C-alpha positions as CSV (number, residue, x, y, z in Angstrom):
1,X,-11.1,-4.9,3.5
2,X,-13.9,-8.0,2.7
3,X,-15.9,-9.5,0.2
4,X,-18.1,-6.1,0.2
5,X,-15.2,-3.8,-0.1
6,X,-16.5,-2.3,-3.3
7,X,-19.7,-1.1,-2.1
8,X,-18.4,0.4,1.5
9,X,-15.6,2.0,-0.5
10,X,-18.1,3.6,-2.5
11,X,-20.5,4.8,-0.1
12,X,-17.5,6.3,2.0
13,X,-16.9,8.5,-1.6
14,X,-20.6,9.3,-2.0
15,X,-20.5,10.3,2.0
16,X,-17.0,12.0,1.4
17,X,-18.0,15.6,2.0
18,X,-20.3,15.0,5.1
19,X,-17.5,12.7,6.5
20,X,-14.9,15.9,5.9
21,X,-18.1,18.1,7.2
22,X,-17.9,15.6,11.0
23,X,-14.1,15.9,11.1
24,X,-14.1,19.7,10.9
25,X,-16.4,19.7,13.3
26,X,-15.1,17.7,16.1
27,X,-11.7,19.6,15.8
28,X,-13.5,22.4,16.4
29,X,-15.6,21.4,19.2
30,X,-12.4,19.8,21.1
31,X,-14.3,16.2,20.2
32,X,-10.5,14.7,20.1
33,X,-13.2,11.1,20.3
34,X,-14.7,11.8,17.1
35,X,-11.5,13.1,15.1
36,X,-9.3,10.2,16.0
37,X,-11.7,8.2,14.9
38,X,-12.9,9.2,11.6
39,X,-8.9,9.4,11.1
40,X,-8.1,6.0,12.2
41,X,-11.4,4.6,9.8
42,X,-11.1,6.6,6.9
43,X,-7.4,6.1,6.0
44,X,-7.6,3.1,3.7
45,X,-10.5,5.0,2.1
46,X,-8.3,7.8,1.7
47,X,-5.3,5.5,0.1
48,X,-7.1,3.2,-2.0
49,X,-9.3,6.1,-3.4
50,X,-6.3,8.6,-4.0
51,X,-6.2,11.0,-1.1
52,X,-3.9,10.8,0.0
53,X,-2.3,14.6,1.0
54,X,-5.9,15.4,2.8
55,X,-5.3,12.4,4.6
56,X,-1.9,13.3,6.2
57,X,-3.0,16.5,7.0
58,X,-6.6,15.5,8.2
59,X,-5.2,12.9,10.6
60,X,-1.7,15.2,11.6
61,X,-4.7,17.3,12.6
62,X,-7.0,15.1,15.1
63,X,-4.0,13.3,16.4
64,X,-2.3,17.5,17.3
65,X,-5.6,17.8,19.3
66,X,-5.0,18.7,22.9
67,X,-7.0,16.2,24.1
68,X,-6.5,13.2,22.1
69,X,-3.9,11.5,24.9
70,X,-7.1,11.3,26.7
71,X,-8.5,8.9,24.1
72,X,-5.2,6.2,24.3
73,X,-6.7,3.5,22.2
74,X,-8.1,5.5,19.6
75,X,-5.0,7.8,19.3
76,X,-3.2,4.2,18.9
77,X,-5.0,3.7,15.7
78,X,-5.0,7.1,14.3
79,X,-1.2,7.0,15.0
80,X,-1.0,3.8,13.3
81,X,-3.5,5.2,10.0
82,X,-1.0,8.5,10.1
83,X,2.0,5.9,9.3
84,X,0.1,3.8,7.0
85,X,-0.2,7.4,5.0
86,X,3.0,8.5,5.0
87,X,4.1,5.3,3.8
88,X,2.1,4.8,0.9
89,X,3.5,8.6,0.0
90,X,7.0,7.7,0.8
91,X,7.6,10.0,3.8
92,X,9.7,7.1,5.7
93,X,11.0,9.7,8.6
94,X,7.0,10.6,9.6
95,X,6.2,7.0,8.9
96,X,8.9,5.8,11.5
97,X,7.6,8.3,14.2
98,X,4.3,7.5,13.8
99,X,4.8,3.6,14.2
100,X,7.0,4.4,17.2
101,X,4.6,6.1,19.0
102,X,1.9,3.7,18.3
103,X,3.6,0.7,19.2
104,X,4.5,2.7,22.1
105,X,0.9,3.6,22.8
106,X,0.0,-0.2,22.2
107,X,2.9,-1.6,24.7
108,X,0.8,0.9,27.5
109,X,-2.8,-0.9,26.4
110,X,-1.2,-4.3,26.7
111,X,-2.9,-6.1,24.1
112,X,-1.2,-8.8,22.0
113,X,-2.8,-8.5,19.0
114,X,-2.9,-4.6,19.0
115,X,1.1,-4.8,19.9
116,X,1.7,-7.4,16.8
117,X,0.0,-5.1,14.5
118,X,2.2,-2.4,15.4
119,X,5.7,-4.3,15.6
120,X,4.5,-5.3,12.0
121,X,3.6,-2.2,10.5
122,X,6.7,-0.4,11.9
123,X,8.6,-3.2,10.3
124,X,7.7,-1.4,7.1
125,X,9.9,1.5,7.8
126,X,13.0,0.0,7.8
127,X,12.1,-2.4,4.7
128,X,10.4,0.7,2.6
129,X,12.1,1.1,-1.2
130,X,11.0,4.1,-3.3
131,X,11.8,7.8,-3.6
132,X,13.3,8.0,-0.5
133,X,17.3,8.2,-0.3
134,X,17.8,6.3,3.1
135,X,19.3,2.9,2.8
136,X,16.6,0.1,4.4
137,X,17.7,-1.7,7.8
138,X,16.4,-5.0,6.7
139,X,17.6,-7.0,9.7
140,X,15.5,-4.7,11.9
141,X,12.7,-5.5,9.7
142,X,12.7,-8.9,9.4
143,X,13.3,-8.9,13.5
144,X,9.9,-6.9,14.2
145,X,7.9,-9.4,11.3
146,X,9.2,-12.2,12.7
147,X,8.1,-10.8,16.6
148,X,4.8,-9.9,14.9
149,X,4.4,-13.0,13.1
150,X,4.7,-14.9,16.2
151,X,2.4,-13.0,18.6
152,X,-0.2,-13.6,15.8
153,X,0.4,-17.0,16.2
154,X,-0.2,-17.2,19.8
155,X,-3.6,-15.5,19.6
156,X,-4.6,-17.2,16.4
157,X,-4.9,-14.0,14.4
158,X,-5.1,-15.6,10.7
159,X,-4.9,-12.5,9.1
160,X,-1.9,-11.0,10.9
161,X,-0.3,-14.5,10.2
162,X,-0.9,-13.9,6.8
163,X,0.2,-10.3,6.3
164,X,3.5,-11.2,8.7
165,X,4.3,-13.9,5.9
166,X,3.6,-11.3,2.9
167,X,5.5,-8.3,4.7
168,X,8.7,-10.9,5.0
169,X,8.7,-10.9,1.4
170,X,8.5,-6.9,1.2
171,X,11.4,-7.2,2.9
172,X,12.9,-9.6,1.1
173,X,12.1,-7.3,-2.1
174,X,14.3,-4.2,-0.4
175,X,17.3,-6.9,-0.5
176,X,16.7,-7.7,-4.2
177,X,16.1,-11.6,-2.8
178,X,13.3,-12.1,-5.3
179,X,12.9,-16.0,-4.4
180,X,12.3,-15.2,-1.3
181,X,9.6,-12.4,-2.4
182,X,7.8,-15.4,-4.5
183,X,7.8,-17.6,-1.0
184,X,6.1,-15.3,0.6
185,X,3.8,-14.3,-1.4
186,X,2.6,-18.1,-2.1
187,X,2.6,-19.0,1.4
188,X,0.5,-15.5,2.6
189,X,-2.1,-16.3,-0.6
190,X,-4.2,-19.1,0.7
191,X,-4.5,-17.5,3.6
192,X,-6.4,-14.3,2.3
193,X,-8.2,-16.9,-0.1
194,X,-9.6,-18.7,2.9
195,X,-10.7,-15.2,5.0
196,X,-11.9,-13.7,1.5
197,X,-10.0,-10.6,1.7
198,X,-9.3,-9.4,-1.7
199,X,-7.1,-6.4,-1.2
200,X,-4.2,-8.7,0.5
201,X,-4.6,-11.1,-1.7
202,X,-3.9,-9.0,-4.3
203,X,-0.9,-7.7,-2.5
204,X,-0.1,-11.6,-1.8
205,X,0.0,-11.6,-5.8
206,X,1.9,-8.9,-6.4
207,X,4.7,-10.3,-4.6
208,X,4.0,-13.3,-6.6
209,X,4.3,-11.9,-9.8
210,X,7.7,-9.0,-8.8
211,X,9.4,-12.4,-7.4
212,X,8.4,-14.1,-11.2
213,X,9.5,-11.3,-13.1
214,X,12.8,-11.0,-11.8
215,X,13.6,-14.5,-12.0
216,X,12.9,-14.4,-15.5
217,X,9.4,-16.6,-15.7
218,X,7.6,-13.8,-16.9
219,X,4.6,-16.1,-18.7
220,X,4.4,-17.7,-15.0
221,X,3.5,-13.9,-13.8
222,X,0.8,-13.7,-16.0
223,X,-2.1,-15.2,-14.7
224,X,-1.6,-13.5,-11.2
225,X,-0.9,-10.3,-12.3
226,X,-4.4,-10.3,-14.1
227,X,-6.3,-12.0,-11.2
228,X,-4.3,-8.9,-8.7
229,X,-5.0,-6.4,-11.5
230,X,-8.6,-7.4,-11.6
231,X,-9.4,-7.5,-7.5
232,X,-8.2,-4.1,-7.3
233,X,-9.7,-2.1,-10.1
234,X,-13.3,-4.0,-8.5
235,X,-12.4,-1.9,-5.8
236,X,-11.1,1.1,-7.5
237,X,-8.2,0.9,-5.3
238,X,-5.5,3.4,-7.0
239,X,-3.0,2.4,-5.0
240,X,-3.4,-0.9,-5.9
241,X,-4.0,-1.1,-9.5
242,X,-0.8,1.7,-9.8
243,X,1.4,-1.1,-8.7
244,X,-0.3,-3.8,-10.8
245,X,0.1,-1.3,-14.0
246,X,3.5,-0.9,-13.3
247,X,4.4,-4.7,-13.2
248,X,2.6,-4.6,-16.4
249,X,4.7,-2.0,-18.1
250,X,7.6,-3.8,-16.7
251,X,6.7,-6.8,-18.3
252,X,6.0,-5.4,-21.3
253,X,9.8,-3.8,-21.5
254,X,11.3,-7.4,-20.5
255,X,9.7,-8.5,-23.9
256,X,11.1,-5.7,-25.8
257,X,7.6,-3.6,-26.1
258,X,8.8,0.1,-25.3
259,X,5.7,2.1,-26.4
260,X,3.3,-0.4,-24.1
261,X,5.6,-0.1,-21.2
262,X,5.3,3.3,-22.0
263,X,2.2,4.0,-21.5
264,X,1.6,2.1,-19.0
265,X,4.4,4.0,-16.8
266,X,2.9,6.8,-17.5
267,X,-0.5,5.9,-16.8
268,X,0.9,5.6,-13.0
269,X,3.3,8.4,-13.1
270,X,0.0,10.5,-13.4
271,X,-1.9,8.3,-10.9
272,X,0.6,8.9,-8.4
273,X,0.3,12.8,-9.5
274,X,-3.6,12.9,-8.6
275,X,-2.9,10.9,-5.5
276,X,-0.3,11.7,-3.4
277,X,1.2,8.1,-4.1
278,X,4.9,7.2,-4.0
279,X,4.5,4.7,-7.4
280,X,7.7,3.3,-7.2
281,X,7.8,1.6,-4.3
282,X,6.6,-0.7,-6.4
283,X,9.8,-1.8,-8.3
284,X,13.4,-1.8,-8.5
285,X,12.8,-0.6,-12.1
286,X,13.0,2.7,-11.5
287,X,15.3,3.9,-14.2
288,X,13.3,2.0,-16.5
289,X,10.5,4.5,-15.9
290,X,12.7,7.5,-15.9
291,X,14.3,6.4,-19.4
292,X,10.9,5.8,-21.0
293,X,9.5,9.1,-20.0
294,X,12.6,11.2,-21.4
295,X,13.6,8.8,-24.5
296,X,12.6,10.1,-28.1
297,X,10.9,7.1,-29.3
298,X,8.8,6.8,-26.1
299,X,8.0,10.4,-24.9
300,X,4.5,10.8,-26.9
301,X,3.5,7.0,-25.3
302,X,4.2,8.1,-21.7
303,X,1.9,11.4,-22.5
304,X,-0.8,9.4,-24.1
305,X,-0.6,6.9,-21.5
306,X,-0.8,9.8,-18.6
307,X,-3.9,11.4,-20.6
308,X,-5.5,7.9,-20.5
309,X,-9.0,7.2,-18.5
310,X,-8.3,5.0,-15.3
311,X,-10.4,2.3,-17.3
312,X,-9.2,2.4,-20.7
313,X,-5.8,1.9,-19.1
314,X,-6.5,-1.1,-17.1
315,X,-8.2,-2.8,-20.0
316,X,-4.9,-1.8,-21.8
317,X,-3.0,-3.8,-19.2
318,X,-4.9,-6.7,-19.5
319,X,-5.0,-6.9,-23.5
320,X,-0.9,-7.6,-22.7
321,X,-1.0,-9.5,-19.4
């Protein structure tokens, strides 16, 4: 999650077959400690590089091992990994279950930082928007985020504080409270610059972008959108740049460029299909994407976007920002 993000992700992906073999061996030989450790440590690579379906299967196998309960801290880590994978896939009921079990496990371990992390994670099960049809419980989400923020402040965890501040904006997003979305991103951004954390800096910028687009301040959204897209592209983070490609499509659509919007939305749809990502997480503009996919004047552009190479799509999006 730090300044060596791209190098670490590339190395993990290079060794992916070996890591798969190690995890399979651990499961076959009842080494729950190894399987849970790999599940917990690899999930971000699986998320960022587009292996969400595989991630879910492997983490579930590790958690189902008979001896998993003998390793409570590693099990809590793996439960949080499972919740994260379910989040990005848009599988809200199992996300909530995994995060609730993780919170129970963290409370049993009694570590304030771990409890704060679990509260923060669980909040996303109540603020989620996307293809899931249930209604978000934003009051509960905000309550959990405020509890997490207070605990992170008590422990002096700056990253946790920044993430909790940013998460309050995701709850505001579910409420369509876009001034608060922008403010939360603005509050979190300097923390992640200070920590040299490109991942959460990118998502803080995304909040600023989404807030400004929704408030009609498109010109002010361009610079943070470019920076965030470049950050995610540098890491080859599929989930990250899918989010920014979607915002670039929204900007194009708002400006009346339906062809550009269709190409970018088509590219996002293909990224989602290949990676298991719920791409509609990224905005309340689902109807825009659906109309562009089916309208006679934009169908071809949508298909062109779906066929574009990732690097070409990113370059194309940056041209319009």
